[in-house]
MARBAVEX-693412 format. One record per residue: x, y negated, z of N, C-alpha, C, O in turn; residue in one letter. Coordinates in pm, whole numbers, plus 50000, padded with zeros to 5 digits. Each point is the difference from the previous one (the first is absolute). Example, Ala and Ser with C-alpha at 12.3 -4.5 7.8 and 13.67 -1.06 7.14 Angstrom:
BEGIN
513195056950780499114988150000500904988050000501045000250066a/498614989349862500824988150006499234989150073500514988950017s/
//
This chain:
BEGIN
289498614811927501284990749960500674994450093499644988450020m/501235015350047500884988150117500044992550015499254995249915d/501134996950143500464993550028501164994749931499774988749958t/501145014450022501835000749914499404995649870500274988849956k/498585023249950500044996149902498814990349945499904995249887r/499235003350227499194985250005500464989149921499584995149895l/501675001350200500674991949990501254995549909500474988849980i/499815021049984501105005749887498474993949882500064989549935l/499095017250065499124999749858499644987550010499774995749887f/500054995150208499324988349973501214988249976499824988549961l/501185016650068501484996350004500284995449802500284989549941i/499405027550007500335005649913498314991049900499934998349878f/499474999550179499234992449887499954987949987499664993849899s/500765001050235500104986049998500984996649903499604991749918f/501675012750068500685001249949500044995649839500534990749939s/498325025350009499554996049856499214991849951500014996349883i/499004999150230499354988449959501204983949921499844993649897l/501415005350229500464989349977500925003449894500744990749967m/499435022749956500964994149922498455001849864499664991449919l/499935017850093498964997849883499624982849944500034995049888w/499494996950304499794989349984501514995549931499964989749933d/500845014450075501364990349968500034997949883500044989449936g/499945024550025500295001849811498904996349953500384990849928w/498115009850055498984985549957500084988350001499544992249917q/501305004450215500274983650042501444996049840499964990649920r/500765017150087501045002049970500345001649849500634991549936e/498835022050004499865003149864499134999949931500255004849890s/498424990250130498665000349887500394993549853499984988149969a/500285020249971499884997849851499314988649954498784998850018p/502084990749907499644991349998499464995649856499985009749924p/499774983350041499494991149842500755002949894499534992149918t/501555015450012500924988049970499415003649786499045005449944m/502634985550001499505001949882501944996749964501044998250063g/498365003149761501454996449927499914989849910500884992549956t/497575008250014499994988849817499914990850060499455001350109q/500924988249863499634982249959498775000549944499905005649891n/499014989150166498664994649881499754987250069499924997350119v/499934993249737499814982649974498825002750083499505011149976q/499844981050126498934995250077499394989149930500484989749953t/498525014450050499134988749961498814991350125499455006050092v/500444984949890499374991950093498594998249929499755002649882n/499154991150239498575003649927500144984749903499144998349913p/501654993850100500204990649939500234999849826499614991849917t/501195020650069500475004149878501544996449985500524996549894g/500085004750213501584993050020500675011850013499565007650087k/501724997549829500365007750005501194996450087500624989549981t/499765021050136501014996650043501665008049959499875011949969a/501554983250027500835010149894500115011150115499384999450106q/501515011049857499745012850055501414998750123500634989550014p/499675023950068500674995950121501615000749946500994995050052v/498905013949816501014999549920501014983549943501184998249971a/497874994550035500404989050006500294992250096500014987849981a/500325018250157501094994450075501304995249979500655004949908l/499764987450153501634998049979500675012850108499735003250116p/501085000949802500725012650073501554999849947500314995049891h/500395009550176501325005449933500655005650095499944994250108s/500855018049885500605006350005500885000750155500415011450021d/499854981250062500204998650103499434989450036500064988949947a/499145015850181499574990650082500804981250087500695000050102f/499034990849840500644990150039499124988750095498815000150031t/502034992649994499074988250124500904988249952501185002050029l/498624987949916500784988050016499824991750088498825002250027p/501474990850030499874989550111499694986349921500664996849902a/498134994550155500004987549983500324995450097500725004250091g/498524982649889499374988350158499365006950078499255008549953q/500834990350148499375010350110498784985450050500524989250028k/498245011949977499134996550056499655005050124499445010850019i/500884981950057499015001850150498824996150019499434989849961h/500115021250120498474995849993499404999550143500625010250030v/498884987650056499874999350139498364995550074499634988750031k/499635024049982498584997350026499675003550139500964999050076t/497945004949976499415001350182500535020249967500525005750096d/499384998549836500255012949977500895009549922500005012349990m/500944975949945501575009649875500304983550022499664988350013v/501265022149978501384990249880500655011349936500285011850022e/499904975249845500075011849844500764990449987499904989250058a/501095014649850500784999349837499965002549901500205011749969i/499474977449917499895005649897501484992049902500864991349999i/498635018149941501255003049861499694989249942498854996950029d/501804993749880499764992649868500305013549915499245000849904t/501445007250104500165007249916499505011849944500265011950012q/498814980249910498575012450017498404992650066498805000849972g/501804994150099499344995150132499075008750083498854998450043g/502085011749963500235014650093499084996750130500204988950049d/499095017049996499904996250170501115009150079499725011850017l/501454983650029501305012350010500034999750146501035004350050r/497904990950043500835002250135498164992550082499144991649973h/501195018550131498304998650103500085005050090500205012150015l/499664978450081500735001750155498564999750099499544989050030e/499935021250008498474994250061500604998950180500715006350078l/498414980649918500594993850135499285003550146500254998650120l/498705006549798499205012950121500325010950075499565003750108h/501545002649797500075013450054502015000350011500654990949948h/499785016650098501095003750078501075007449896499645009649932k/501454985950063500645014049881499695012850122499744998850119a/500405012849802499965013550061500635002250111499365002450103t/502754997149895500945002650069500084987850079500465001650113d/499204986549855500554988050105499244990749983499974994549890n/498854999450259499124994549948500094984250040499034992450004k/502445003550027500314991950005499714990049832500254988249975d/499245021049950500334991649826498495006849937499235008850040k/500804984349870498735002249933499445012949877500905002149919n/498365002950066500175010749902499874995349887499154992049961f/502025015049962500384994749866499055008049918500575010749980v/498304989449965499565006649845500314998349877499605008449919l/501014982750046500704999349866501534995049993500714991850059f/499375014149874501794996950008500865007749853499745010149935d/501034982550058500574994149914502215007249986500685001849899d/499594999550208500744995550063500955017849932501064999049939q/498475011750081500905009849947499085007949943498945001550060s/501265004449825499685008349866499115009150050498865002049956l/501925006450183499345015350017499364992150101500025008450090s/499464982449957498634999850100499934985249931500704990450031h/498335009949872499294986049925498565002549973499555009149931l/499734980950137498804999249970499734989349940500524991050065y/498795003749821499924987149888498134995650009499095005250064i/500944985949865498864997649964499934991349849499714988050010a/500515017149861500364991449912498365001549895499175009150001q/500874980449932499104997649874500494992649852501044994249970s/497905008449964500784988949872499135009049903499475010950025g/500494978349799499464997349909500455013949939500675007450072l/499034996449811500045010149893499624987849852499024992750016i/501485006449901499854992749922501274998549895500945007650021g/499154983049863500624994249919500834986450108499614988750029n/501165015949994500884987050101499634996750085500324989250050g/498745020350007499554995650167501115005450091500715010049990l/499214981750087501205002650181499185015850043498785000950013p/502205010750006499565004850105500805000450132500664989750011n/499505018350087500685000850070501725003650007500805005050080h/499204989749795501695001350004500714981449962501154995550005k/496894995249940500474985649980500684991750106500135004850113a/500334983049860500414990550108498514993249969499574998549885a/499544996650268499564990049987500944986950129501114999950054f/497864992149947500494991650054499054989950131498784999250017v/502394993850060498324995650099499954986250028500674992849928t/498665001950164500414987850063500605000550120500194987950007e/500165015250068500735005550072500085014850086499285009249961k/501784993150177500225012650012499564998250179500915000750084s/498074997649946499484997250090498354999950084499734988950045d/499455019449974498734993950004499205004950131499725012049993y/500014983950084499405004650156498614994649977499714992049911s/499655011950157498245008450060500384983450096501124998450048l/497964992949963500254992750067498514995850060499035001049926e/500794993350235498645002450109499114992749874500294989349946q/499005015950035498484997949946499775005649849498975003149938g/502194996950035499775007249855499535015850029500275006950099q/498994996349787499185014449985500585008949924499995012150023d/500774980449849501045006349955501364987749863500024988049976k/500855023949974501214998249942500714998449926501165000750041l/498674996649827499984996649861501655004249997501004995650057e/498845011449882502064999249923500025005049868500045011349953v/499914978050004500144995849820501655006449870501054994349968r/498655012950013501354997849841499415003549919498995007049996l/502004985349879499554998849894501235001049946501124999350052t/498305003849767501085008949905499574994149855498895000349946w/502034995650021499704997849809500704998949918501174997550032k/498575003549853501405007849942499974987649857499104991649997n/502065008849888499344991549911498855000549915499544989949948e/499955022550033499144997949925498334994750019499034999049925a/501194999150176498794989850076499445004850082499254994150077g/501105022949924499155010350137500104989350128500904991650000l/498265008950096500324993350131498835008550079498835000449962q/501915008950200499835009250060500034991350139501004994050040v/498065006450009499904998050250500045014649997499365008149932a/501524993350153499375011450106499834996650200500784998250093k/498145002249894499684994750165499715006250101498915005749999i/501734995250090499605004550127499114992050096500034987850019y/499135022050041498824993450077500175007450149499495011250011t/501264982850116499975013050061499164987550121500144987850009f/498975022250071498554995750109500745004750088500925008150008h/498024979350119500255001950126499165011450064498825003049982r/502115002150096499295012650059499845010449893498945006350008g/501854996949895500145010549879500495001650024500664993250078s/499815028249847500755002949959499835002849888500515010749966y/498924983649954499704991949814499924989549950499424989850037v/501655014349805500744987249964498905002749944499275009550027t/500464977949851499605001549884501124995349867500754990349999d/499145016049937501114991249880499005003249848499355009449956l/501104973749991499474993749921500595002349843501144995550008r/498695008649870500754997049898499144989349881499045001449924y/501694990250103499214988449840500915002449893501194997550016e/498425006649885501015000649899498784985049863498865000349954l/502424988850035499894991949909500475000649898501225000049984h/497705000949897501285007549829499554984049959498934993850005n/502265003449958500224987649965501145004549860500764991749949a/499175019150018501015003149868499244998949849500735001449901s/497854996350080499584995149924499865017249940499015002049930g/501545005250084498785016149961499855007750083500945004050069q/497235001949954500045015350080501365011350102501055005549965a/498104993450182501385007250030498815007550036498874995650022v/501645019449980498965012350063500804997050096501104995549970d/498405006650220500515000550074499145012350148498865001250045a/502275004249978499525009650143500765000350079501205000949970s/498274998350187501104999750167500355010250001499685008149913a/501224995250202500015011650107500344997350069500854991249985y/498815013950175500294999350104500135016650098499295009950014f/501924985850030500825016950037501054995750070500814991049981q/498955022050156500514998250120501835012049962500255011749971i/500364977950051501715011849998499985009450122499254995450086v/501235014249943500135011850104501505010750042500085009949927h/500534989450129501165009249974498675015150079498984997250062d/501505017349905499985006150004500485008450116499675011350037s/501274979250015500775005250173499944997350145500265006950098l/499144976549880499824998450167498495000450028499225002649907s/500224994350249498815000149999499155015150005498784999949982s/501845011250041499245011649993500045004550160499645011550026k/500674982350051499665003350118501425008150082501184999349966g/498085009950176501305005050023499395016249913499055002349926s/502335008550144499855011749973498805010050063499435009549947a/500444985250176498925003150095499154997349973499135008650012m/500554981549948498544989949954500134995449894500494988750007m/499255015449865500434998649860498554991449978498945003150055p/501234987049866498494994549948500524994649865501114999349948t/497414996550011500475003649829500274980349982499704990450071f/501075011549783500414990449944500274996849865501025004849950s/498064986349966499805005549825499214992149957499844990650078g/499305008549789499624996649970498155004450053499615009850063a/499524977549874498975004250043498654991649942499954988150030a/499085017049897498664991249929499255003750049500035009250082y/498544981149861499045004550045499274991349864500384990249936f/497985021850051499074994249908498825003750015499725011749974t/499604982350057498075008650027499955017149924499925010750060e/500154987349817500595016649944500245007650092499285008350054g/502744986049983500515011449994500604998350190500945006550044d/498184982950043500275001950137501704995949983500674994949909k/499645010550234501204995950057500435010249937499355010449985y/502394986249948500965012349926501124994250011500354988849965k/500545024550118502124992650058499705006349877499115005849937k/503224986550058500185007549895501615001850079500474992150082l/499905014949889501725007150118500784995649869499575001549886k/501914991550155500884991749893500045016949962499965000249877f/500095013750174500705013449923498814999249867500555004949901d/498544992450078499084995249906500604991849929500865001349912e/498574989050138500654991349889501014999249960500124989649935m/501285020050073500925000049924499465009749904500434998749886k/498885009050130499615009649920499334996349872500385002149885k/498464991550164498794992849870500124990950076500374999850118s/499084986249760499514987950036498815002650019499785012049988n/499294981650039498784999050043499874987349907500754990249997l/497925012749916498974990249858498774999950073499505011250011s/499844979250043498174998650055499724992649962500584989450023k/498165011549879499614984550006498765000850080499725009550073n/499394977749907499634999450124498774982550022499834992049908a/499735006950192499634985349936499454996150145499264990250009t/501165018950129500144994550132500955005550071500435009449934d/499964990050138500905003050134501134993850068499864989450061g/501225016549931501354996250022500825013050003499575011550011w/502004983549973501205013150034500554984750061499834987949989i/500805020650070501404997750085501005008850088499525011250010g/501574988050048500855004250061499275006550156498904995550031m/501665013150044498995007450163501515001650080501124999749950v/498625001550148500985003250057499495001850189499034993750044q/501745014850035499444995350187500084987449994500914991949983h/497345007550041499034988750067500144983749908499244990349999y/501605011449954500064986549900499565004149770500425009049926f/498994983750058499954997849841500144990549933500424989850053a/499275010449806499964989649874498695005349940499325010050020s/500584977449880498855004749908499904988449938499664989850060a/500715010849777499374990049894498495002149969499665010949952w/499314978450075498965005049969499604986449842500684990549960i/498245013750004499094991249924499225000449995499435010050045l/499934980649903498044996850018499685008849925500245003049883k/498885002750240498605010349862499445000649898499304991049953s/500935020549995499454995449841501324997649884499774998549881g/501265001650162501154992749933500485014049927499845009950071t/500564991849835500815012849967501184999549982500764994249923s/499345015650189501535003449984500585011349941499265004749914r/502495005250112500665003950018500305005150110500734991850056e/499105018850022501165001550136500875006749897499525003749893f/501614997850134501295008350000501604998550064500194989650063y/500455015849930501205003750119500855004349922499745009249922t/501564984250085501155009649958501304998550074500304993550100k/500485015749807501165005350066500724994949953500115001249878d/501094987250225500494988549941502055002150058500974992750024l/498735020649975501135004650063501174995950134500144988250033g/500625022550031500904997050065498344999650131499894991050083n/499355017249906499245000350082499454992250093499754999150120n/500094993149724498774984850017498875008549907500205010249934l/498314980850085499075003049977498764990449986499614994050101y/499955004749816499224982149964498475011250001500065011549957s/498344981050114499065004349965499404985449999500364991550082a/498475005749797499524987849997499275000949853500125008949915g/499034978450082499035002149868500124988949941500554989950045e/498885011649841500094988349861498834997249940499355010049969v/500154978950004499024999849968500074987549857501114997249954t/498014998250006500164993849899499634986850013498885001750049s/501314980649938500114986849949498724997249855499194991249973l/501315024449953499344998349867501174990149897501214998850018g/497914994649869500944991449922499814987449997499044995949934s/501864994350140499974988150019499914990549897501094994450002v/498405001949931500074989149919500744986850009500094994450109a/500724998049726500734985950030498954994350093498794998649977p/501814998850116499584983650066498945004250112499394992450076g/500525023149917499495001050151500185010050091500435010649955a/499304988450194500315004450124499395011850022498865001749957t/501795007850110499025013450059500925004350142501154997850038s/498195006349992500215004450154499865010350068498845002350035q/502105006450005499355016750117500084999450087501224999349984i/498634999950174499745005550122500415010150100499745011849974d/500924985150148500095016050000500314996550158500074988650047a/500095023950027500134997150138500515012550087499325010250008r/501454988950031501005005650101499915000350111499974989450064l/499965023150001499635006150159501225003750030500375009149925f/500854986050194501055003350024499885005450142501215000449977a/498655002450101499595001150140499935008350050500245009449924g/499484994950203499535012550102499205003749966499434991749929p/499775022550083498505009849997499384993350081498945005650029q/501244983450030498644994850082499005002950000499574996349891e/499515009350172498595008749846498934989750069499034999949925q/500804993550158498954991450011500354985649911499454989150013k/501745015049888499984988049875499945006549864499804996849882h/500475013750192500655006549788498834999549914500034997649879l/498525005650217499145004049897499004986449944498955000449936k/501934985950121499054984949974500854997049818499574995049896e/502195013150159500464998549847499925005649890499904993849893v/500165020750121499145004049875499085014549981500995006949978a/498584996950018499775012650016500555011450002500905000449917p/499015005750120500985015249996501474995450122500755007350065g/499154978749923501715002550087499745001650089500814996150084l/498185009149956499835006550205500555011249946500005008350090e/500444996049819500315018450011501395001249975500595010049961y/500034975250073501505008550008500665001550132501175001850032t/497364996750058500215007250191499295012949884498815001049968v/502175006649994499295015849964499755008850144500725002150097d/497925001749868500215010850116500005015249966500065009850074y/499844988849759499985008849914498285007950019498944993849993g/501195018550029498005008550016499214993750148498864996650031w/502135004150017499854995050146498944984450045499424997250105l/500704993249728499574987550001498465000450126499914994250108t/499205013749833499244996550076499905002050072498775000050000v/501705004650168499905003850136501254987649955499484990349946i/501845009150067500664987250026499244988349977499704993650101a/499995002849809499544986749997499204991850110500144988150028t/498485026550057499404993350095501145002850126499924991050084p/500665014649935500885001950082501024984150010500234993450101l/500105004649798500444983550034499664994050043500444993150092f/498065006949827499584985650049499365002450147499474989950045w/500465023050049499354997450099501744996650103500174993650104v/500945014949796500884994650090500604981850025500704995150088l/498684999649800500294985949994499254994650046500424990050058t/498055012449949499174994750108500525006450097501125000449950t/499035006150170500424999650115501474986750016500184992550095i/500555008449792501264996350030499464986749996501074994250018q/498014995649972499504986549952499454998850151499744988750040s/500085020950035499134998250163501684999450067500704990050015l/499545020850010501295003050070501414993249974500934999250081v/499054995949790501164991449976501575005449964500974993549963h/498855022750065501445004050011499885012149923499185007150058n/501324999749820499685005449944500375020150047499575010249946w/501714987250216500135010250025498655004050087499785012150014g/499424979550040498865004450063498745002549937498995005250048v/501184990549843498845004549873500005014350017499175008050044a/502254993049898500275015349956499685012450128499255009750014i/501754983850061498775006550132498715001350066499895005650109i/499124989449827498424996250038499815011749855499585011350025l/500654986149875499525004049860500565019250064499435010449967l/501744988250122499655011649997499505008450087500015012249986t/499324979150148499345003850121498145000449877499165008749977v/500964981649994498095002349886500575010949882498895005250007l/501695001749909500065010249914499925014550114499755011749970l/500544982850156500325016050106498675001650061499775012050020k/498884977350032499255000350058498745003949842498885004150029l/501474993949818499085005649881500425011950068499205006750065i/502114996849923500255014649983499725006050117500435011550001f/498984985150107500165007350097499205016350023500305009350076f/498654989349830498995013450047501245011249881500365011250037p/500154981849810500375012449967501715005950116500465011449991l/500134977550105501255001649996499605012050215500615007250080s/498214987749902499565009350112500095011849978500875007550045a/498274995049887499635012649888501175006149983499975012250021a/501184982649941501465002349967500675012850126500395011650012s/499264969950095501215004450121499055009950039500625010350028y/498304991049986499155013050068499995014149931499435009850048k/501164990149851500375017449908501514992750062500775009549988s/499644984650042501415004050016500365003750159501145003250034m/497784995950057499754999750178499755012549956501015006350033a/498125002449901499335009449986501455009450021500345006750097h/500524990449740500845011449987500795001050060500895008549988m/498964976550159501605007650045499165003950134500445008250080r/498564986649934499635011950149500135013449979500005007050101k/500195001549725499955011050011501045008649903499865010449936v/501404978950087501174996949963500865018250065500585008849937a/499124990050199500215015150054499205010649937500665010450006p/498484991249949499655011449967500305004349881500175011949973r/499964975149920500625001249862501305006350040500205011849969l/500724981050100501265007550034499955015250061501025006850010q/497914997050024500005014750059499395006649870500885007049951q/497994993549975500095005849864500785001849914500005010049929i/501044978250059501265001549916500835013950044500315011549970k/499774978850114501025017550067499335010650026500655009650040e/498324991349950499025019750027500325004149853500705009649968r/498384977849908500585006149876501364996749914500125003349882y/500724990850183501324998649932499805000049845499154991749970g/501275013649944500154999549858498944998749906499904991449913d/499235018850114498725003449989498834990349936498855001050042d/501564987049826499204989950014499045002449966499364989550004r/499545024249934498374994450020499735004250141499324991050051e/500875017450025499504998050164499754992150031498904996150039k/502904994249947499834989850046499114987749991499774993050099l/499665004249759499744993049946498535005650107499974994750111h/499365011249870499445010149978499424993650171499094991850013k/501665013950096499974998450136499744981750011499174995050075a/501674997849840500034982150048498754999749937499394992150071m/499885011449845498694994149979499055003650079498974993549980m/500955014650106498695010350087500664990150140499354999150104e/501664995749885500504989650151499134983949957499244991650047l/501515012049829498954985349933498684996850018499664989050044y/499515020349923498765004950013499894995950167499804989550061k/500435023649974499365004450151500184981550097499094995450068t/501894999649916500194985850060499184990149925499434991250064e/500425009549756499144989249945501184988949961499774988150022k/501315015649928500994994049963500444997449855500805007249941i/498534980550000500724999149826501524995950044500574991050062n/499755022149864501634993849967500194989349938500974993850044p/498264999549833500094992749930499614985450000500114991249915m/499055009550294499434993750063501014984349969499864990449923g/501065013150172501164987650006500605000249853501174996250010g/498615005849897500614989449879499184997449902500544991949925c/498095011950025499184992849946500144989250057500874993349942l/498625000650161499104987750001501634988549973499944988949949p/501375017750102501164991349995500084996749862500614989749969i/498765019249924500434999049875499394987349907500544992649918l/497405009250161499714991349945501124984150039500414991149927v/499685010450158500634982550043501674995949923500714989949999q/499395022549946501454997849911499644988749938499894990150072i/500005009349869499424984949832499974987750055500404989649948p/498855012850216500154987650054501384995450046500174987849998v/500735019050040501095000850078501194993249902500684990050023f/499365020149841500874993349853499734984349998500744990350014i/497615011449959499764985649924500404984350113500294988849960a/499585015650171500894993450086501204998349996500404988550019l/500625022649953500974997849995500724987849910500794991750045y/498845009049842499714993749881499714984850042500604989949964w/498165011750136499684984849941501244996950103500534989149979v/499965017850120501124993150113501574994049928500784991250038l/499235016549862501305005849919500284984449899500934991849995l/497615009849926500024989549882499294987450066499504994849900g/500224998650187499534986450025500884992650029500805002050091s/499194987549829501294989449987499714996150155500894999250084v/497434998149946500134993250119500465004650177499964995550114e/500445015749813501095007150141501514997750002500905001150083m/498934994049750501954994450032499954993250092499064992250013r/502075008650092501034990550099498664996750069500394992150087h/498345009049928499125002750136500675008250100500205012250000a/500194976750105500175001450161498735008650033498915000649945p/501615005750163498925012150086500854992750137500284988049995f/499995018250094500784996750133501425003749966500665006349917i/499464985150206501795001450090500375004249894499404995849901l/501655013850080501085002949886499395004749864500845001149911w/498245001150064498824997249852500214989649962499664990450069i/500665008749870500554986649934498894993649816499724989349945k/499985030650023500045001149889499225013149985500295010550057d/498824987949870498855013450006500425011349862500115012249983l/500004976749945500945003649821501235004550072500855001949913s/499615000550200501585007649948499955006150129499284996850095a/501695013649897500665011250144500034997850069500294988149995t/499625014950101499714997250171501754996850002500735008249943d/499884979850123501084997149969500895010350123501155004149992p/497864998150117500535008750115499895014249990500735008350053y/498364993549878499895018249940498235002750157499385010749994y/500134977650127499415005150065498445007749991499475006950087v/499994989049770498835005449945500115013349971499315009550040l/501854990149870500095015549968500495008950120499545011150029p/501194984050019500555008550134498585002850063499845012150015i/499004979750031498865000450067498695009149961499095005550063l/501464992649748499095011249920500235015550034499235009350021m/502244989449976500345014649992499805010150143499925012349994g/500004978050160499795002150098498185001850014499495008550074l/499824983049852498405009250016499665009849901498925006049993t/502374995549908499005012049913500685015550098499485010949975m/501754988150140500355006750058498885007450092499745012050013i/499614974750056498384997550098499715008849941499765011650032i/500234982549862498465011749882499815010450008499005005250049q/502535003349874500115011950010499905009350140499585011350023s/501174975250081499385013950101498665004250085499765009350077s/499374978149866498455006449998499595008849897498835000749963l/502155006649985499995009549888499915014550018500525002949892n/499175010250171500225011550022501625000549934500154995549886p/500865009350177501315000649907500245011949883500155010750061p/499904990749845500115010749932500815014550055501155000350044p/498305006749948500735013450010501205001349995500735003150095p/499674994049766501455007549983500644989550017499534988850019d/501855015049973500994987750105500484995649870501074994450028p/498775004849844500204992449898499624989849962500544989549964v/497755016550052498964989449982500014987350135499434989150009q/501435017650076499514988250130501054992549956499764988349968a/501595016850022500924988449934499744990249883500314988249989k/499255017749951499804992249878498634985750107499984987750014v/499295021950026499064993650084500364983050080499444989450028m/501905017849980501114989050093500564988649931499744988950047k/500975011949854500354996349911499354989749891500604990949944i/498215012350042499534995549907499144980250053499624989549947m/500535017350193499484981849992501054990049996499774988249975p/502015019350063501114992150020500624993749793500674990949950v/498655019550010500044998449847499504992449959500584993249915a/497795002850132499454992949938500274985750077499464989949955f/501325009450154499904985950090501714993449916500454988650016s/500125021149909501434995649897499044992249857500304988949956v/498805017649999499264995349861499904983250105500624989449995f/498165016550100499844979749979500814992950071499664988850039f/501535016349990500994988050009499984992249871499964988050029f/500055013249876500434993249922498344993749929500074990749919f/498985013250105498264991650062500234988649995500984994750052f/497994998549872499704982350056499354998350164499045006850036p/501344987550016499575000550153498195000350012499325006950076a/500314984749840498575001649915499255014950038499105002750081g/501865007649802499465015550018500325001050122499085003650075l/502004994449976500325013250133499104995450138499805007150099v/499714978849879498824997850075498535004850017499145001350087l/501065000449791498475003549987499935016850050499365004450095y/501605004149799500355015450079500275001050202499615008750078w/501354976149955499675008150140498594999950085499565008250080l/499744975449859498345002050072499875010649977500205008450087v/499364995449771499485011150006500025011950046499015005950045n/502054998449946500995007450121499535002250127499695010650056n/500294976549988499714997350132498225002250019499605001150116i/499674999249802498825001850002499565008550066499445002450107l/501355006549710499735012650031500285005350115499055007250032s/501914992850058500265009850097498904998650066499165009050012i/500734977550045498584997350097498885005249942499064994850061a/500535012049860499175003349929499565014450024499015006550032q/502564995149927500455019849995500155003150165499735011650029q/500534982650046500764999450157498715001250073499905006650104w/498974986149831498944993550097499175017349934499885007550097a/499824996449827498995010449887500815015250118499495005350099i/501884997649833500325008650118499755002150113499525011150026n/500714979350082499344999850147498855005650031499755007550094r/499074985349763498865004549994499205012350024499045002150073s/501785007349826500015009949900500785014250188499535009450064i/501364985049935500465007850083499634998150159500535006650089e/498694985549928499084994750165498625006349921499265004750086g/500444996149842498425013449939500625014850020499345008850056a/502114993549891499975009250018500675007550142500095011850035s/500284976850017499915006550144498565005150083499845009750075k/498984977149870499214998450090499445017849937499255005750079g/500904997849863498895012049902501075008450064499535000150114a/501705008049897500415007850082499554995050148499965010050073k/499734979649989499835003150129498345002150044499705002950115a/
//
């Protein structure tokens, strides 16, 4: 196998692996169902079915009084109409396109870009997310010395049912507790269930055309593990899944939200197509029968924030899988741990990427050396291969036999340069997903003009340098004898550079450093073999 075919084979193999990995990540079949089944919890309480959830032909979002909440982590707006969490601004993360503003995760300003958290009670006369609540004040702020902030909304009807909906925000946390307290002063028993859902549109948060990312629903149980649900799948069929643990929510690039009930509590996970490109994902559970004069309560937690891996495991089991590395998780997870360990020492993500690349190059040095030695030997015999091709012309059988004899005489394995590199490809793909999916890299500066490693290089310096290194690499290999093949090899570095114009700077930095180290290693091996060959001739 000549050098041109070797390189094309490697590129083809890498592309196939990338496509397969992407297909596995985005197209894995979810566990779906269409039957609504009542859920019975361990205490014998029966939850209302999902069909009992409030529904209307056209999705509407009526507005009431706005309750403003500010903590050290978020600024939130709760609407008294339903007690929905309508707006959530992350104070420690900047907007994607404007670093002078904070990133807004939840928002209700446009139905085409809607993302809110809703909850309510199901039962005769009980308040759902369309009911009107009241509150004592409209502004809440977490003061110095306070560890938590409570926002209390109340509702009651003429029959004597009283409900308190209590949000509790915590210092240093993206988790908000929500409690429903139902007091029955009506004189007759009330069967009650509670639901908690997240509503999201299907048009926003999809990433770019060159770097598409997953946006949709996801849930986790110990039995089924982590499952993703695309909006297209939710449109075709509603989810109905019984469980006693886990969570359900929405996932997008870098950020996630999830409703979490206490483990052991029976619940039914569901998704619904609300129309107008809007979808809900949530869970329903039972409060049981509340006797006259009795009070019942249900607690839930809402996580809404960045996918910071060091905190996700602490919030709920399985939430760390929202940072989805697909089938390469077993490789990507330790790579991310090494990367964060290096960053904790150097305090610069760009420097950490460089040092991790150097470390990986050292680990794979023996494999790379074997590959480059094989390429160097191929480069040495390239003139003789050309003579053989000219001698036998179109006689493929004789040409192949003569080439095999040459390889045998020179003790060259034509696949020797390919196999060592193929072994490394899964590691490269895993690191690719680590750099692409880590919110820790978002808006992380490197040096000089690189202010955000998760964004493209604003002046395209890194992609151009990477293209130059690819040209240098190709010059270290013997030129293909076919003029057409030679032109392809010249165009390839330019074409790859154009693709990297749209890649995050952190990814391009990794490839650039890897190319520079490969050039140095290949150049040294080429000189060594050429020197040995000259010595043998002398």
